[in-house]
N, C-alpha and C positions, 0 to 999 in steps of 0.2 A: 488416452495417452497423456501423461503428465507433461505440461509445458512450463517453461520458466519465462516470467515476464520481468524485464528490467524496468524499474520505475524510479523516478526521483521523489524524494521526500524532504521537506524542509527540516532544519535542525531540531526545532522544538518538538516536532512530532516524532522524528527519528529517535531522539533520546527517550521518549516515553515508550516507544516500541521496544527499544533495546533493553530498558530496565523492567519491562513486563507490565507497565501500567496501562498501555494502550494495546488492546487485543482486537482491534478492528481497523479497517481502512474504508473510506468512502471514495469511490472512484467512478469515473465515467465508464459505462459498460461498452467499451469499444474494442475489447480484446477477447471476447468470448471466454471469460473466466470460468473455471470449473473447480469444484471441490477437489483438492489434491494437487492443484497447480502450485508452483513455487513463485513467490514474489521476491526478486532481488531488489531490495530497497536501498538506493544510493543516496546518502545524505548530501544535501546542498544548502548553501547559504544564500541569502538574498533579502531584499526588502521591496515593498510595494509590488509592482508587477514584474520585477527583475529577479528571477531565481535561476541563475545559471552557473554559479561557482560551486563545482563539486568539491567535496572534501575527499579524503581517501577512505572514509568509513562506509561500510555497507553491512547489511544483515539479510539473511534468508529467512523467510517465513513461509509457512504452508497455509493455503486457504482451507479452513475447516467448515465454513458455512457461507452461504450467499443469500442475502435478503434483497429482494427487488420489489417489495410490496408498495402499498399506498403511502407509506411514510417517506419513500424516496422521491427525490426530484426526478422528473422524466429523464430516462436515459442513464440513470446512475444506479449503483448497487452499493450495499454495505457488505464488506467482506469480513467474516470472522477469521482471524489469523492466529497462528501459534508459531513461536520461534522453532526453527529446525534444530 
């Protein structure tokens, strides 16, 4: 069953996803991501360790591929994504 995951993403990366330059996400694997799941990426602003000011912009992408091999930090995955 396809799930939707609501996630925050900082502005610089959000813009790259929105215009098609960034086709992947590196995320902690704490949500049991599956190919076909939807990520609702909500743009946020912030600096340093404070990233909590949401903008009104968001984008939906679908997970097309999941990599969790030796190149990933323990507990993280690289998600191949495509705009819906």
